[in-house]
C-alpha positions in Angstrom: 0.0 0.0 0.0 1.1 3.6 -0.5 2.5 5.1 2.6 0.7 8.4 2.0 -2.6 6.7 2.5 -1.7 6.7 6.3 -1.0 10.5 6.4 -3.1 13.0 8.3 -2.7 16.6 9.6 -2.0 17.1 13.3 -1.1 20.3 15.0 1.7 20.4 17.6 -0.8 21.5 20.2 -2.3 18.0 20.3 1.1 16.4 21.4 1.1 15.7 25.1 4.3 16.7 26.9 3.3 15.2 30.2 0.9 12.4 31.2 -2.5 12.8 32.8 -2.6 13.1 36.6 -3.5 10.6 37.9 -2.5 8.3 35.0 -5.9 6.6 34.7 -7.6 10.0 34.3 -6.8 10.0 30.6 -9.6 10.0 28.1 -10.3 6.9 25.9 -12.0 6.8 22.5 -13.8 3.5 22.0 -13.9 2.5 18.3 -16.3 -0.1 17.0 -16.0 -0.5 13.2 -19.1 -0.9 11.0 -20.8 0.6 8.0 -21.0 3.7 10.2 -18.2 3.4 12.8 -19.3 3.8 16.4 -17.1 6.3 18.2 -17.7 6.7 22.0 -15.9 9.3 24.2 -15.1 7.6 27.4 -12.2 7.4 29.9 -9.5 4.9 30.8 -11.3 4.2 34.0 -14.3 2.8 32.0 -12.2 -0.1 30.7 -13.5 -2.7 33.2 -17.1 -2.0 32.3 -16.4 -2.3 28.6 -15.2 -5.9 29.0 -16.7 -9.1 30.3 -15.7 -11.3 33.3 -13.4 -13.9 32.0 -11.8 -11.6 29.4 -8.0 -11.2 29.6 -5.8 -8.1 29.4 -2.2 -8.7 28.3 0.5 -6.2 29.4 4.1 -5.7 28.4 6.5 -6.0 31.4 9.5 -4.5 29.7 11.4 -1.8 31.5 12.9 1.3 29.8 16.7 1.6 30.3 18.6 4.9 30.0 19.5 4.1 26.4 20.3 7.6 25.2 24.1 8.1 25.4 26.0 11.3 24.6 29.7 10.6 23.9 32.7 11.4 21.7 34.5 9.5 19.0 38.2 9.3 19.6 40.5 8.8 16.7 44.1 9.6 17.5 44.1 13.3 18.6 40.8 14.0 17.0 37.5 13.9 18.9 34.0 14.4 17.6 30.7 14.5 19.6 28.1 11.9 18.8 24.7 10.9 20.1 23.9 7.1 20.5 20.6 5.4 21.0 20.9 1.7 22.0 18.1 -0.4 20.5 18.9 -4.1 20.6 21.3 -6.1 22.8 23.4 -8.4 20.7 25.7 -10.0 23.4 26.7 -9.6 27.0 29.0 -6.7 26.0 27.3 -5.7 22.7 24.5 -3.4 21.6 23.2 -2.4 18.2 22.6 1.3 18.2 21.5 4.3 16.1 24.1 7.0 15.9 23.9 10.7 14.9 25.9 11.9 13.0 26.7 8.5 11.6 29.2 9.8 9.1 31.6 10.6 12.0 32.1 6.9 12.8 34.1 4.2 11.2 34.6 0.5 12.1 37.2 0.1 14.9 36.6 3.7 16.1 36.7 4.2 19.9 33.7 5.9 21.5 33.8 7.3 25.1 30.8 8.1 27.3 31.1 9.9 30.6 28.5 11.0 33.2 27.8 10.9 36.9 31.4 10.1 37.7 31.4 7.1 35.4 33.3 6.3 32.2 32.2 3.8 29.6 34.0 3.0 26.3 33.0 1.0 23.2 34.5 0.0 19.9 32.6 0.2 16.6 32.5 -3.4 15.2 30.0 -2.9 12.4 28.4 -0.1 10.5 25.2 -0.4 8.5 23.1 1.9 6.3 20.7 4.2 8.1 23.1 5.2 10.9 23.1 1.8 12.7 26.2 0.5 14.3 27.3 -2.5 16.4 29.1 -1.5 19.6 31.3 -3.7 21.7 31.7 -2.3 25.2 34.6 -2.6 27.7 32.5 -4.3 30.3 29.7 -6.8 30.1 26.6 -8.3 31.7 25.4 -6.6 34.9 28.5 -4.4 35.0 27.5 -3.0 31.6 23.9 -2.5 32.8 25.1 -0.4 35.8 27.5 1.7 33.6 24.7 2.4 31.1 22.4 3.5 33.9 25.1 5.9 35.2 26.0 7.6 31.9 22.7 7.2 30.0 19.5 9.2 29.8 15.9 8.2 29.3 15.3 8.3 25.5 12.2 10.4 25.3 10.4 10.2 21.9 11.7 12.8 19.4 8.3 14.6 19.3 8.7 15.3 23.1 12.5 15.7 23.2 12.4 18.4 20.5 10.2 20.5 22.8 11.8 19.9 26.2 14.6 18.1 27.8 14.4 15.0 29.9 14.0 15.5 33.6 13.8 13.5 36.8 10.0 13.2 36.6 10.4 11.3 33.2 12.3 8.5 35.0 9.0 7.8 36.8 6.5 8.9 34.1 8.1 6.9 31.3 7.8 3.6 33.1 4.6 1.5 33.4 3.7 -0.1 36.8 4.4 -3.4 35.1 8.0 -2.5 34.3 10.2 -5.4 35.5 12.6 -6.7 32.8 15.3 -4.3 31.6 15.7 -3.9 27.9 13.4 -1.4 26.3 14.5 1.9 24.9 10.9 3.1 24.5 8.0 2.6 26.9 5.0 0.4 26.0 2.9 3.5 26.3 -0.6 2.1 26.6 0.5 0.6 29.9 1.3 4.1 31.2 -2.4 4.6 31.9 -2.7 1.9 34.6 -2.8 2.6 38.3 -3.2 0.3 41.4 -6.8 1.5 41.7 -7.6 0.7 38.1 -6.0 -2.8 38.4 -8.1 -3.4 41.5 -11.3 -2.5 39.5 -10.2 -4.8 36.7 -9.7 -7.7 39.2 -13.1 -7.0 40.8 -14.7 -7.3 37.4 -13.3 -10.8 37.0 -11.0 -9.9 34.2 -7.7 -11.8 34.0 -4.3 -10.0 33.7 -1.3 -11.6 32.0 2.2 -10.4 31.1 4.4 -10.8 28.0 7.7 -9.1 27.2 8.8 -7.1 24.2 11.9 -5.0 24.5 10.8 -2.0 22.4 13.6 -0.8 20.2 14.4 2.7 18.9 13.2 1.6 15.5 9.7 2.4 16.7 10.6 6.0 16.3 12.0 5.8 12.8 10.0 7.3 10.1 8.8 5.2 7.2 10.9 6.6 4.3 9.6 4.2 1.6 6.8 5.2 -0.7 5.2 1.7 -0.4 4.7 -0.4 2.7 6.3 -3.4 0.9 9.6 -1.6 0.8 9.8 -0.8 4.6 12.1 -2.8 6.8 11.2 -3.3 10.5 14.0 -3.5 13.0 14.1 -6.7 15.1 13.0 -6.6 18.8 13.4 -9.4 21.3 10.3 -10.7 23.0 8.9 -13.6 25.1 5.6 -15.3 25.7 6.0 -17.8 28.6 4.5 -21.3 28.6 2.3 -20.3 31.4 0.9 -17.2 29.7 0.4 -19.0 26.4 -1.6 -21.7 28.2 -3.7 -19.2 30.1 -4.6 -17.2 27.0 -5.5 -20.4 25.1 -7.9 -21.2 27.9 -9.4 -17.7 27.6 -9.9 -18.2 23.8 -11.3 -21.7 24.3 -14.2 -20.5 26.5 -15.1 -17.7 24.1 -13.7 -14.8 26.0 -11.6 -11.9 24.5 -7.9 -11.5 24.6 -7.3 -7.7 24.8 -3.8 -6.5 24.1 -2.7 -3.4 26.1 -0.5 -1.7 23.5 0.8 -2.5 20.1 4.0 -4.0 21.6 2.0 -6.7 23.4 0.0 -7.2 20.3 3.1 -7.8 18.1 4.6 -10.3 20.4 1.3 -12.2 20.7 0.9 -12.3 17.0 4.5 -13.4 16.6 3.7 -16.3 19.0 0.4 -17.3 17.3 0.2 -20.2 14.8 -1.9 -20.0 11.7 -4.7 -21.8 13.6 -4.8 -19.0 16.2 -3.1 -21.1 18.9 -0.8 -19.1 21.0 2.4 -21.0 21.8 5.5 -20.2 23.9 7.9 -17.8 22.2 11.3 -16.4 23.0 13.1 -14.8 20.0 13.5 -11.7 18.0 10.6 -10.5 15.9 10.3 -8.0 13.1 6.6 -8.5 12.4 5.1 -5.6 10.3 1.3 -5.5 10.4 -0.5 -3.6 7.6 -4.1 -3.7 6.2 -4.8 -7.2 4.9 -3.2 -8.9 7.9 -5.3 -11.6 9.5 -5.1 -11.3 13.3 -4.8 -14.6 15.1 -4.1 -13.9 18.7 -6.0 -10.9 19.9 -9.7 -9.7 19.9 -9.2 -6.0 20.8 -6.5 -3.5 21.4 -6.0 -0.6 23.8 -3.4 1.8 22.5 -2.5 5.5 22.4 -2.8 7.8 19.3 0.0 7.4 16.9 2.1 9.4 14.4 1.0 10.0 10.8 2.6 7.6 8.3 3.9 5.5 11.1 4.0 1.7 11.3 1.8 1.9 14.4 -1.0 3.8 12.6 -0.7 1.2 9.8 -1.2 -1.5 12.5 -4.3 0.0 14.0 -5.7 0.5 10.5 -5.1 -3.2 9.8 -7.2 -4.0 12.9 -10.1 -1.6 12.6 -10.0 -0.5 9.0 -8.2 2.4 7.4 -11.3 4.5 6.8 -12.6 3.8 10.4 -9.2 4.9 11.8 -9.2 8.0 9.7 -12.6 8.9 11.0 -11.5 8.1 14.6 -8.4 10.2 14.5 -10.2 13.1 12.9 -12.8 12.9 15.7 -9.9 12.7 18.3 -8.3 15.8 16.8 -11.6 17.7 16.6 -12.4 16.9 20.2 -8.9 17.7 21.5 -7.6 14.3 22.5 -4.0 14.3 23.6 -1.7 12.4 21.2 1.4 10.1 21.4 3.4 8.6 24.3 2.0 10.8 27.2 -1.4 11.2 25.5 -4.9 9.7 25.7 -6.0 6.2 24.8 -8.2 4.4 22.4 -9.9 1.0 22.7 -10.1 -0.6 19.2 -12.3 -3.5 18.1 -11.7 -5.5 14.9 -13.3 -4.7 11.5 -14.9 -8.1 10.8 -15.8 -7.0 7.3 -12.1 -6.9 6.4 -11.4 -10.3 7.9 -9.3 -8.6 10.6 -10.5 -10.8 13.4 -10.4 -14.5 14.1 
């Protein structure tokens, strides 16, 4: 499909720079596709009432690391400043990363990072197109994790970072209450809306809650530069669906209840773990799944997610689920009624467009 079919106009005023307080006070647009789509203005706190006892919510328990590193390339007596965003761990001492400006780096260059009294060095082992490099650090395992935490910064999305700097509040705001497993360089933002009070209401409603892991990479921020979706390459991310979670979700599906993904990251790892028959099986591997209209969803029955960028892979994903024209109408409604967009913004609850065979 042409990428420009997923374009829309959005003013900067609609971009949220801070989350709602409290988190579950955010608005939520409920979208039910049909010949005339049903758009309902509600709130995140309404989520339990919109689902049935026995349904299941699936959360991503990845934890954002301080993956934004400011350093300098050292080549002999010459130094040059560079900005590095880690996006995929490749070894105990290795990370794939995006670098700006990439032209300043060559293979075997030394890169030095300093901050908070710590010093971390890395050697460039590979360099690819698009500003991606492979870095081998001078320490490994937990020692490397500690060093990155000392010298790194929370990698706020570009549309926020361009307007303000990262501060101490972001270290709390940009983590979900499910954050447990270090590895993400971007938050699974739909999960940012949940509070202990909302989780208690979900439990009281008889709705199950399960966890998966997808370590979100910086590739989620990369623009789609191709003119056609067939020409776009997704960067790989590592994820896991445990045997216990796979079995529990299969039981939910078997009794006719809904599996509701909280966020596109949970959705992508569940779809990666699903067989063609719809059976969800244990999974622990990298995935570069790219979902566009025409995709047949196998694992999930609904999606809670934030509002996404024009021409982004995530807007393509929600269009695959609920239909492109439905999502165009939903986003226009959200803009007209002043919903807050992107990572710190409001939410939507999307149901499948059965007419496009987007459901099981």
